[in-house]
C-alpha positions, -999 to +999 in steps of 0.1 A: +097-081+109+106-109+085+122-139+100+158-142+091+163-107+077+187-081+089+174-049+105+205-029+097+187-016+067+215+005+052+213+002+014+249+015+010+265-012+032+293-031+015+288-068+010+319-073-011+329-063-046+299-058-069+302-077-102+270-061-118+256-026-119+222-034-106+208-061-084+170-065-086+146-087-067+114-096-087+084-109-068+056-123-090+025-144-084+026-156-120+056-171-138+067-199-160+058-227-167+024-210-165+019-191-197+003-157-194+010-121-204+024-114-170+047-144-168+061-137-203+066-101-195+085-109-163+106-135-182+115-111-211+124-082-189+146-103-167+164-117-198+171-083-212+180-067-179+206-094-174+218-089-210+222-052-200+244-061-171+219-064-142+214-093-118+178-104-113+165-128-088+129-140-092+106-151-064+076-170-079+051-197-071+055-234-072+037-252-101+030-289-105+054-289-134+080-268-116+089-267-080+127-267-078+148-236-072+174-226-098+202-201-099+179-171-106+145-184-095+133-192-060+100-211-058+076-201-030+051-227-016+017-224-033-017-240-038-016-253-074-046-249-098-064-226-073-102-228-078-096-248-111-082-216-127-048-229-137-031-204-114-010-212-084-018-193-052+015-186-034+017-182+004+030-147+012+051-160+040+085-174+032+120-173+046+135-183+012+144-147+002+162-141+036+195-157+026+196-139-007+189-105+009+217-112+034+241-121+007+231-098-022+233-060-021+200-055-039+194-021-053+156-024-054+126-046-052+103-048-083+069-065-076+044-075-102+013-079-081-002-058-053-009-087-030+005-121-019+042-121-031+038-084-039+033-078-002+062-101+006+084-080-017+071-048-001+082-061+033+117-069+021+120-035+005+111-019+038+135-040+058+164-032+034+154+005+029+156+002-008+131+015-035+100-004-044+087-006-080+053-021-090+041-029-125+003-027-128+000-056-152-036-065-147-071-050-142-076-074-113-112-063-108-120-080-141-111-114-126-133-114-096-155-142-110-127-166-100-131-156-063-158-175-043-173-143-027-198-117-038-185-103-071-193-066-063-177-069-029-146-086-045-144-058-071-144-030-046-119-049-024-094-054-052-096-018-064-090-005-029-061-029-024-044-021-057-048+017-051-035+015-016-006-007-027+003+017-055+006+045-029+031+025-010+054+023-040+082+046-050+074+040-087+044+025-104+048+013-140+017+014-161+018-004-195-003+022-213-015+058-209-051+045-204-041+025-173-021+055-160-052+077-164-074+051-148-053+045-116-047+083-112-085+087-112-087+061-085-064+081-062-029+068-069-005+096-060+028+078-064+050+086-094+038+067-125+058+059-156+044+044-188+064+014-200+048-014-220+058-051-222+076-060-254+088-087-277+121-098-292+117-086-328+148-106-339+131-139-330+102-131-353+125-122-382+136-158-382+101-173-380+091-196-409+053-192-414+051-221-438+058-245-410+027-235-391+005-237-422+020-271-430+012-283-395-024-271-398-027-286-432-037-254-450-025-237-482-012-202-487-044-194-505-065-200-474-072-173-448-060-180-413-078-163-384-059-167-350-067-163-313-040-169-287-048-167-250-069-182-222-102-196-231-120-179-203-148-154-195-126-124-191-113-128-226-148-125-241-143-159-259-180-163-266-179-131-287-148-142-306-162-176-313-196-162-326-178-138-349-153-164-362-181-190-368-200-166-389-169-159-411-163-196-415-198-202-426-197-174-452-161-179-464-152-215-470-115-208-476-111-195-440-096-215-411-097-205-374-068-215-351-073-213-313-042-216-291-046-218-254-065-236-226-091-225-201-124-232-184-144-225-216-124-250-237-148-279-237-178-257-242-162-241-273-152-275-287-187-287-283-200-256-302-174-263-330-187-298-333-223-285-337-212-262-366-209-291-391-184-285-419-175-250-407-165-265-374-140-288-390-120-257-399-116-247-363-083-260-349-079-262-311-041-262-306-038-261-268-007-244-255+017-233-282+051-218-271+085-210-284+093-211-320+060-228-328+041-198-315+063-173-334+056-193-366+019-194-358+017-156-354+036-152-387+014-176-405-019-159-396-037-133-417-057-117-389-055-118-351-089-117-333-092-099-299-123-089-279-111-088-243-119-057-222-099-067-192-064-060-204-038-035-191-019-040-223-027-072-242+007-086-249-007-109-276-016-079-297+021-069-298+032-104-304+008-108-333+020-075-349+056-086-345+047-116-367+033-092-392-003-101-384-029-072-382-054-072-354-092-068-355-103-059-319-129-042-298-121-008-285-111-009-248-087+005-223-051-004-233-062-019-266-065+015-283-029+023-273-018-005-296-043-011-323-047+019-346-076+017-370-065+013-406-029+015-396-021-019-381-056-034-379-093-025-373-107-012-341-144-016-336-165+002-310-167-017-277-204-022-281-201-038-315-219-071-321-203-104-332-220-099-366-204-065-370-171-079-360-175-108-385-183-083-412-151-064-406-131-096-407-147-105-441-139-070-453-102-073-445-097-109-459-116-098-490-089-073-500-053-084-505-042-048-509-057-039-475-042-069-459-007-060-472-011-024-459-022-035-425+006-061-423+032-034-430+017-012-404+017-040-379+054-047-383+062-010-380+041-006-349+058-036-332+092-021-336+084+003-308+080-027-285+114-043-291+126-055-258+162-042-258+148-006-261+122-012-233+148-028-209+170+002-214+142+025-205+134+004-173+171+007-163+169+044-166+139+045-143+159+023-118+188+048-120+164+077-112+153+058-081+188+053-069+192+091-068+163+095-044+176+102-008+169+073+015+147+094+038+124+103+009+115+067+000+081+054+009+082+037+043+046+025+050+040-012+054+011-035+044+002-069+058-028-090+048-041-060+028-067-080+009-082-093+042-083-058+057-097-042+026-124-069+023-136-063+059-134-026+053-158-029+023-181-051+044-181-025+072-188+003+048-218-016+034-231-023+069-228+014+078-246+024+046-274-002+054-278+011+089-276+048+081-310+066+085-326+077+053-328+114+047 
């Protein structure tokens, strides 16, 4: 049992007059001020759910820059900059939600990770006997290089954990059909709905691209290639950099802007310095947010993407919302967004940096093709407008409210990662000791 929580567990109990239609508790291991696809998705959905009349309370880690609670955010004690990754590692034990759950008549718990604060959210959903929703934001097994244990063991552990957690949920939200198919294949039996993360299209309509180009010191005649995201192994940054460098060397009117931080940043800056004149046309911008980011997307001619670890790739949608076509490697989730010759170019996953660069040069060499892909990008982005997506999410919430209490999932999970880790080790030991046929 969770300290400080009620065991009455009757979701229909009256705690006073309700001033909103839905009360939702979000639990997330990643949130602002840390910039990532997950944190931005959580932020956008909570904004638009509130605009639609819901009340959302967010339980999120403490960051060095942000540790104070606010009206709608409760900060959970965490280890900042865990393993020099930039992430905060929250402790999955906290009494902070207890007072809120005593006072608020929450309709459901929506968690955004299958461990740590996700498990904490699961516990509160069970105590309150309310539905549990989980959004499968990330292919976690692609990030095991950050964990100080054997990578193969870590991969199997996290896949087992995510699958087991999904099966404890009343609804799993997959951002793409590819991810739905993948987790079904791994044994997820819970109901799955496909619902992507989105963007505020209206914000992009007000963006002034000339401001970003002026800041970069480039003219309208110059081609601007753009990458936005972490500068890290899982984003395939070496590939992106190799391809961009080749384009810069062959086309002297092209500039490459890189927005973001990460463990590969210094290495990439060193490589840029070694490129000579071409390297002077690479701009490392650090973290770019808010209106500056919208204007940067709108100013770019092509967005570059080579990651194979995404469940959706929010930056793809953001770039298209700015009217910027995408050149990307084919991968799960990416192909749901990037349509070849419609809103960008989709290369085979095994393409080389030289082949990627050749496609970039092909696109920037044709103003007519650029205009066609720009139009396609804007049209594609409209399907991801946040008011539409928030309305769809509310409909899924309403469906859950119709499920009789006794049909909700009731199983618990505690320290799932630890148990799954030792389960994998035990299986390996059994396989090692098993007699050969």
